Every structure is written in structure tokens, then in C-alpha cells.
N, C-alpha and C positions, 0 to 999 in steps of 0.2 A: 538082828543085824546091828553092830555097834555104829555109832555116829562119830564123825570127827569132832574132837572137842574144841570149843570156841577159845579155849586157852592155849591153842596150838599156834601155827604159823599161816598166815594168809597172804596171798598175792592179790593185789587189786590193780588192775590197769584202768587207764582213764580216771585217776584219782585225783586230778588237780581241780575238779569242781563237780557240781551237779550230783548226779547219782553216785559217781565213784567217791566223792568226798564224803557224802552221807554214809556210804557203806563203811568207809575207814573209820568214821567216828563211832559208828554202831559196834563194829568189831573190836575197836580200842576199848570201849566201854565194857565189853565182855572179857576183856583181858587178853585178847588176841595179839600177838606179835605180828608186825606188819612189814611186807615188802611192797611199797607203793610205786606205781609207774605212770608217767605222763609224758607227752611231748613238750609240755610247757614247764620249764624249770621252776620259774618264779611261783607259778600257781601251785606246783607240787610242794615246794618248800613251804609255802604258806599253810597248806593243809597239814603237813607234817608238824610244823611249829605250833598248830592249834590243838594237837592231841596231848593227852596227859603225859607228863614226863616219866611216869612209871612204866609206860608202854614202849617196848623196843620198836623203833621204826627205822627202816632202810628205804632210801628213794633211789629210783633208777629212771634217768631220763633217755627216751628212746622212741623208736618207731615200731609199733606193734606189727607192722607188716614185715619186720626183719626177724627171722627166727633166732638169730644170735642175741637179740634183746631178751627174748623169752628165756633162753638158756642162762643168761646172766641173772635174771630175776630168780630162776629156780635154784641156782647155785647159792645165791644170797639167802634163800629161804631154807636150803638144806644146811647151810653154815649155822642158822639159828635154831636148828633142832629138827628140821624136816618139814616140808610143805604139806600141810593137811587141807588147806582150802584154797581154791583158785577161782577168782572172780574176773572173768574176762568181760570188761565193760566198755572199753574204748570204742568210740564210734563217730561217724561223720555222716551228716545229712545235708544235701544240697538239692535245691529244687529245680525244676525245669521239665520241659517235654522230652519224652524219652529220646526222640530222634533229633533234638537240638542241644541236648546236653553234650558239652565237649567230651570226647573219649577219654581225656586226661581226668575229667571229674568221675567218669564211670569207674576208670581204673583205681582212683584213689578210694572211692567208697567200698569197692569190692576188696581192695587191699586191706583197708583198715577194719571194715565190719565183718568180713568173712575170713580172709586169710589170717587177720590178727587173732581171731578165735582158734582157727586151725592150729596156728604155731603155738599158741598158749596152751591149748589142751594137750597137744603132742609133747610139750616140754614138761607139763606137770604130771601127766599120767604114769610115765614109767616109775618114778620113785614111789608114787601112791600104790601102784599095782605091786610092786616088790614088797611093800610093807602090809599090803592088804587093807589099807584104810585110807580115806580121803574123800574129797568132794570137789568136783569141778562144776562151776555154774557159769553159763554164758548169758549175758544180757541181750536178748534179741529185741523184740518189740511187738506190740500189737500189730505192727505192719508186717511181722512175719507170719501172721495168721490170717490177715484180711488185707487185701491190697488197696492202696489209695492213688489217685491220680498225682502227677507232678513229682513223684518221689520213685520212679522206677529203679534206679541204681540201689537206692536204700532198701526199698521193698524187696527186691530180688536177693539182695545180700542177706537180709534179715530172714527171709524164708529159707535160704540155704542154711543159716545157723540153726534154725529149728530142726531141719532135717538131719543135719550133722549131729546135734545132741541126742535126738531120738536114737540114731544108729549107735552113738557111743553108749547110751544107756543100756541098749540091748547087748552090746559087746561086753560091757563091764558085768552084767548079770551072769554072763557065761564064764567070763575069765577071771573076774576079780569082785565077787559079790559084795565085799566090804567097802568097794569104792563106788561112790554115787555120782550121779550126774543130774543137773537141773537145767532147764532153759527158763529165762525170765522174760515175760512179754508184758511190759508196761504200756499203758496208754499214753495220752499227753502228760508229760511232766514238765514242770516249770523249770527249765535249765537254760544256760546260755549256749545251747547247742547250735543255734543258727549262727550267731557271731563267732563262736569258736570254729565252726566248719569252715566258715569263709577264711578265717585266719590260717587254718591247716591248708586249705587249698592254696592260698597265696604262698605259704612257706614251702609247699610241695611243688610249686611251679604249675599248679592246675587250675589257677583262678582265672576265670572269665567273668569279671564282675557283673556284666550285663546278663549273662546266662544264670549266674548264681542268685541274682536278684530278681529273676523272672521276667526279664525284658528282652530276652534273645528272640530271634526268628523274625519273620516278616511281619507286616502289619496285621495279617489275619491271625496269627497265633501269639503275638506279644501280649495282648490284653489277656488272653486266656492264661498264659503263664503267670503274668503278674498277679492275676486273681487268685490263682491256686496258691502262689507264694505267700500272699497276704493271709489267706485262710489258714494255711499251715502255721504260719508265725503266730496268728492269734490263738490257735489251738495250744500251741506250746506254752504261750504266755500265760493262758488261763488254766493251765494243767495243775495237777496235784503236786504236792511238795515232794522233792526227792526222797525225803525220809520215808515216804510211803513205800517206796522200792526197797530201801535199806532194810526196813522192818521185815519185809516179806523175804528177802534174802537170808537174814539171820534165822528167821523161822524156818526156812527150807533147809538150812544146814543142820538145824536141830531135829527136824522130822524126816529128812530125806525126800521130801515131795519133788516130783520131777516138774510138773507144770506149775509154774509160779506166775500167776496173773494178779498183781496187786489191785487192779480195778475190775469190778464185775462186768462193766460194760464191754471189756475186751472179749471175755467168755461169750457174752451174748452175741457179739459180732461174729465170732467164730462159729458159733451155733447156727446163726442165721445163713452164714456162707454155706455150711454143709447142707442145710435144708434146701437152699437154692440149687445146689449141686444135684441132690436127690430129685428135686422137682423139675430140673432142667430149666430153671429161670435164670436170667442174666444176673451177674454179681451187682451188689448194691454199691452206689458211689457214696462213700462216707463223708465226702466233703460238700454234699448238696444239703 
């Protein structure tokens, strides 16, 4: 089965920093033409300006929850010669206890993390299927394989992405075997996702700073929420470099690997979860 060439055209969402910027740099180094997207215009333009001048780069500012944004990205990629790789990476993570997180924050995370991938995949696949060649990759999370407390909207949206991409993979194997799908499940990665998510929530009118920072609820739950928020933040701050994920994505494009787990501990956590299901034991709390 042929692989999409890395000297083709790639779409990368959430390209203004963190994992998305690392993916853009890695693909640019491989000679890939790029259509980069982010909500933050200044961050996106800074990443684009840092790439080699020999690489063609188009930028698009918009909301991944809007299907017309993805349509515009695919149109730009088609004008460059045809989209061959689509990396759906944009994401939002806000902490809080599931029954206390404001509904607007639930909706924002599902809109960005899940519907953003749905719209991106639906936009990119038709031209890939017509040509019989391409690769769609969705950056889910280790939280899409094993749940953690204090991140229910994020966890559930990332679980949905894993299920979506498994279904897409099976469909492509039947309808367009030359088009591949991958789901990327990193563990903790040192990115500014916490600060960026608060900024996105504020811009979207979904910010409740007290809830976002884990201090919502009554006295009996506020301390729990704060402790979880602090633990999550420490985990992110001490995580692996974004380049770890970028390298795994480039490798997946070359090999066609479906499950892309850049850190071994994620696979071990998923394996432990399955064994607990088989044994009838309760799930592990990864934050303890």
C-alpha cells in the first residue's frame, strides 16, 4: 500500500504552539507544503515565520468547531496541489469536577476536541478518497484511553476521538485502502495548553475563572478541585517535549501505523485498564 509522500501538502490545526508547531517544523523539514491553522493569529504567524523560506506555508485563522473553516483549509491545500496529510491537533483542556464545570466549558471542549476533529476529517477525506491516497491523523490523548479525574469533558471528548478514528480506519480499509488513518495518544507533554485553554474559554465567553482554576463549588469540593488542578498542571509542566509527538506523527505518516503512542507509559496504562476490566476490578486513579 503506498504511503502519502512527505513532500506533499499537509493541514495542521492548533499549529500556533506546542505539539502543532512542532509538527509543522518537522513536516517543513521533510519538504511538506503546509496549511497551518489556529485561533491565535499572532502565534500562528510567528510559527509560519520561523519555518524555512523554501517551504510554502498558508495560514488560516479560525475556529475548528466551524466546518466552513475546515472547508477553507482543504481548498487552500487543494490549490497547492492536493491535501495528502491532515493532522487534527487543536484541543482545549479545562479542569474541574464534572458536575461543577460550567456547561459552557463542557460545550467548548466537546466542540473543539471532538467536533473539530469530525469536521476536519469530513473535509479532508473526500479529496483523499477520490485520489485513493492520503492520511488523516487525530491527536487524541492518553486520556482517550484511560480516564483521569477532574478532566471529564476533556477525557470524554478524547475517548470519542479514539472511537471515531477506529471507525474511520475500518471504513477506509473497505472503501479506500490507499487512505490511512491514525490516532495519536500522547501522555503529558510540556505545552502551554493550560494557559491557552483559559484564553480560548475567555474568548469564547465560556470562562468562569474560579471553575477553570479548580476553585469552584462549595467548601467540601473546592479543595478537591484545586488539588486536582494543581496535579494536572504539574504533570503537564513536567511532561515530554512536543517534538516527541511530532516525531511519532512523521513516523506514522511514513509507516501507516494506526495507534501512535509516543510514550510507553500510555500503552501500559491502557493495558492495565483492560486487565482491570477483565478482572472486574475498579479503574486506577492515575492522579494518586
